[in-house]
C-alpha positions, 0 to 999 in steps of 0.5 A: 360122627363123634365116634369117628372123630374119637377114633381118629384122634391120636394118643391115649384117653387123656390126650384124646380128651384134651384134644376134644376139649380144644376142638369144642372150645375152637368151635364155640369161639368160631361160632361166637366170633364169626357165625353168630355176628354174621347171621344176626342181621338175618334173624327176625329177633328185633321185629317186635309186633307186640304193642300196647294198642294205644290205650292204657287200661290200667287203674 
C-alpha cells in the first residue's frame, strides 16, 4: 500500500517526502480530532472492576 502511494506522489524524492509527511500529519490530526473522541465512549476503559474488597489488611 505504501509503495502504491509513493509511486503516485508527484515530484522527486524530497517533494515526495514532504508530501508524505503532510499526509501522515493530516491522518494523525484527523484521528485525534474526530475518530478517537467519537470512539472513546464505545471503549470500556472506564469500566474499572478492581476494588479493595471492603477490608484494609494493611499494618
